[in-house]
N, C-alpha and C positions, 0 to 999 in steps of 0.2 A: 877628799873629805873636808867638811865645812870646818871652820876653827871658830869656838867661841871666846871672847875676851872673859875671863871669870870676873865675878861680881865682886870678890874680895879684893882683887887688883884695882879695879874702878873705884871703890871705896877707899882703900888705903892712899891711892894718889889722890882722891878729893881731900882726905885729910892732911896730907901732905902741903897740898897747894893752900889750903886754909892756914895753916900754921906758918909757913912762908911769908904770905902777905897779909895776914893777921886780919884775915876775914874768915867770921862766923859762918859756920855751914848753912845756917837760915838765912844768912844775907846773901850768900852765892847762890842758893836756891833761889832767891826772890829775882836776882839780876838775870839769873837764866831763863826764868818764865817770863819777863818782862822782854829779854831779847826775842823770844820766840813770839810773843804777842806782836811785838812790831814787824817781824817779818811775815805773820800772817796777815797784818794790815795791808803791808805791801805788797804781797803777793795778790790781795784781792782787786789793788788799783790797776786791773789789767783789762783788755779786751783781746777779742778772738778776730783775725782774718783770716778768710778761706781764699788763698790766691789761685787763680784760675790763669792758666797762660797758653794751654795747647801745646806747650813744648816741655818735654819731659828731660831732666837733667839740665836745667838751667840754672844758673847761680843766682840767687837773690841777696840784694844787699838793702839793709835797713839803715838809713842816715850814714852811706856810704861806707858800712861795715858789713863784710861777707857774714852772711847769716845762715842759709841752708841751701840745698839743692831741690829742684820741684822732682816730684815723684813721676808716678805713671799718668799720662796724658795731660802733664802740667800741672797738677794739684799739689798745694802745700799748704797748710794748715799752721800758721804763726801766731803766737801769743805776744802782744806787744803792750809796752806800759802805757797809761793814759798819756795824752797830748799827741801833737802834730808830728808825723813821720814822712820821710821820703824812701817809697820802695822802688827799688830799680831793679830789672831782670834782663840777663844777656847771657847769651850762648853762642858760642862759635860754630859756624855750621860749614858746609863746603870746604873741607881741607882747612879751615882756619881763614879761608879767605872775605867771609861775610860774617858780620854778628847779628843775631836776632835782639832786639832793643825794645825796652818798655819801661817807661818811667810814670810814677803817679804818686801823688801827694795825698796821705789820708789824716783823718782826724780821729784817733781811738778814745771812746768813752768808756768809763767804767762797765764791765761786765758787758758790753758791746759785743755783737758778732754779725759779720757781714760777709759776702763776698765781693771780692774785686777781680774783676775781668780785664786782664791787660791784653790789648792788641799790640803783638810785637811788631816791629818795622826791620825789614831785611836791610842792613846798611854796608857797603864795603868796609873793611879793615883799612887803617892806614897805611900799613904793611901791603895791603894787597893794590891799593891805589899807586903807591909809590913803585911796585912792581910792574905795574900796568904802563906808567909812564917811563919805566927804564928804556933807556935807548938800546940795550943789550937783548931785549926780547925782540928778537928778527920780525916774529910772526905779527904780533903787535904793532911793529914799527911799520910793516908794510901795508897792513890794513889802514892805519894813521895817514901814509902817503898817499893811499888810493882814494881815502875819503877826502882829503885835503884836495887832491888833484880834480876829483868830479866837482866838489863845489866851485874850485877856483876857473875850471875850464868848460864844463860842461853845463853853464847857466848863462842865459842872457840877461844884461841888464835893461830893464825898461823903465823908461824915466817918466815922472807925472805927466799928466795930460788927461784930457776929457774926449769922449766920444758918445755915439748915440747907441745906445744897447737893445738888442731886440729885433726883430724883421716884422714889417707890416705884410710880407709875403708869406709867413708862416702861420704857425698854430696859434690858438688863441693865447695859450701862456707866453708865447714870445711877444705879447704885445700888453701896455702900449710902448712904443719905442719911447725911450726918454735918456735925457742926458745923464750922464755919469762922469765923475771925475774923480781920478785916483792920485794917491801919493805913490812914489817910484816903489819897485821891488825888484827882485831878480827871478826868473823863471827858468826851470831846466828846459833845456835844448829838445830832450826828447823825454817819453815816460820814464820811469826808473826801470831799469833794466834788470834780470835775474842776476846778472853778477853784481851790480850794486846793492839789490836787496840781500844777499848773500853774504854781502861785507859786515851787514849789521845784523841779520835774523838768520840763523842757520835752519831753513825750513828745507826739510826732505821733500816736498812737492816737486822742488827744481831741479832732483838730480840728474834728470835726463834733457833738460831743456838747454837750448842754447844761451850761453849767458849775454849775448846782445838782443835776446827777444826781450819785450815787454813783460815785468813781473804782473801776472794774471793771478785769478783764483785768491784774490783779496777784498775781504769786504771794507766797508767805509771804517768799522770797528779796529778791524786789523791793522790797515792803512794808520791809524791813530796809536796803535802799540809800536809799530814800525817806527812812526816819528818818534815817539817818545824815546825809544832806544837809541835812535839816530842822536837826539838833543841831549841825552845822557853821555854820549860817547863825545860830543862836540865840547862840552862842557867839561868833562874830564880833559880832555886833551887841549882845552884853553883855546878853541878854535870858535872867534867872536860872530856865531851866527845861530839864529833859531829858525829852523825848518818848520814848513806846515804846508797843509793844502791852500791852493789858492782860492779865493772867493770867486764865486762865479762871475761877479764883474772882471775881476782880474785874468781871469781865464779868457772869457769873451775878448778883452780888450787886447792880449797878447794874440790870441788866435788871429784877429782880423788885421792887427799889424798896421793900422793906419787905414783899412779899407772898409768901404760903407757896401759893398756888394754881398752876395749871398756866400760865396767863399773869399778866402784871402787872395784868390788870384782872380776874380771877377764873378759874373754869372751865370757863365756857359759850363754846364755838368760835365761836357765832352772834354773838357780839358782835368777833369779830376785824376783821371789815370795818372798823371806826372806827379801828383802830388800826394798819393792817397793810396792805401791798400783798402779795397773794398769790395764787394760783391761781385765784381764784373772781373776781377783780375787777381784776388788774394788767394782762390784755390779753399777757399773754407777754413782758413789757418791765418794765425798771426805771423809776423815776420820781423825778421831783425830789425831795429830802429834805425831811422836817419837813411835808409835805401831810397826814399823818393825825394822830390825837391822841398826845399823849405819854404816858409810863406817869407813875407819882407823883412822879417826881424831876425830870421835865423832859426826859427822854431820849427821842428821837423814832427810829422804825423798828427797835427792838430787835427785834420781831416784823416779819418780812416785808422786802420791797423786794430787799434782797441779803446774802447770809450775810456775816458778818466774820471775818476771821482773829483768832485769839488767840496769845498766845505758847506755849503748852505744847503738848509731845508728847502724844497721846493713850495714857492709860495707865490702868489700875485705880485706882478711887477709893479712899483709905485709910478703915479703918474706925472709926478714932477721930477726936477733936478735933485740928484742924491751925490753925496760924496763918500767915499769909501765904504760903500754899502756892503753888509755882511749877511742881508738876505732877512727872511721872517724869523723870528726868535724861537719860535717851535713848530715842530710838523711831525710828519710820520713815514716820509721818505727823503732821502738826500738826491741831490741833483748830480747828474752824469754827463758827460759832455763829449762831442767829436766825432761821434760815430764808430762803427767797427768793420772789422773784415766780412763780416757776414750781410751786412745791411746794404740798402741802396745809395745812391747818391744823396737822396734827400735827408738821410740821417747825418751826413757829415757837412751840413751847413755851419756856417759860423755862429748862428743864432738858435740852432736846433736844441730842444732841452729834452731830454731823458732823465729818468729817476728810478730809484732803488730802495729798498728798505735797507737801514745800516748793516744788516747781519748777511745780505744778500752778497753771493760771489759766483764767478763764472770765469771760463776761459776767453771772453771777450772785453773784461773790465779789469783796467789797470790804474796807474795814477801818476800824476806830475807834481814834482814839488816846487815850491817858491821861498825864500827868505828873503827878509830887508838887507839891503846892502848899506855900506856906509854912505857913499855919494850918489843920488838918484834924482840929482835936479831938486827944484824947488818942490816944496811941499805945498798942496792945494790950500789956498787960505780959506 
């Protein structure tokens, strides 16, 4: 049952207050009315912000003071005083391993109302980063060691130099043959294997395939996602390397290995069987990497087995000498190189260019990585 304070009680205490402090009832009432007026004026000097984050249960901080928690679907209506404010939103997710973070500066005007859409970024917490670095975590340490060993032992250093790119005997898009000069780089001895791919990206599509087979069924876009994860891993563990796809010019330079012939081993396709899995010997399937002879620079399967994505958009070759080219700036299809297990000998030529949309993928397309190494000979002047 509700309890009401009797009016007589309030009146008697008001008279007592006035007698003690020698204030007339009239003056006291005037003071109270004035204070209420000031409060009313101050309350009006505010504006409203409708906060939208898409994350319910996130904590909102205004000027670094905890304010409230977002409700369903991440909405929260807050009333702020006139002036500049910094609004920060955060929420722990994935067992506290990551934070969803958003920060925004706002200027609130009197009686204003606006919606603020915050895009929250997912970031690992310092504690989780420390846990990942911990030497006590055997699984992560094992992955670290395997990735480090892969990058240190399964890549070939290619020194800076120049060569003639393209082929006069090939298709129109292989011409004109032109001089290309490149700075040094390191390139994988083989295509990225299923085992190497699974170290970084846990994809179920490889659950039945040999870890020594090339990783396939990856679009150009998926390859970029893999590279992003790999580089994040390298940065996290302070491995001073940045992985990427080779440019088309880098790929052909490494595949030719100093040769000027149609294949890295010469012009005779009858010798291809010793270097490549292709239509005549592959049995219409991909094989484990490095089972055929390498080229003169120690690269395996640059001819046959599976095609390999490169960085470039497909476009016309330039007519003159170029340095460190990266292809045309835009296009609709990316270049793939090297031939595959289902193609004839002509598709495996060093200068042969094939292409696919960035979202295309199949069992016959994989990729090879490069990274810039600390000492790779002189830079091209």
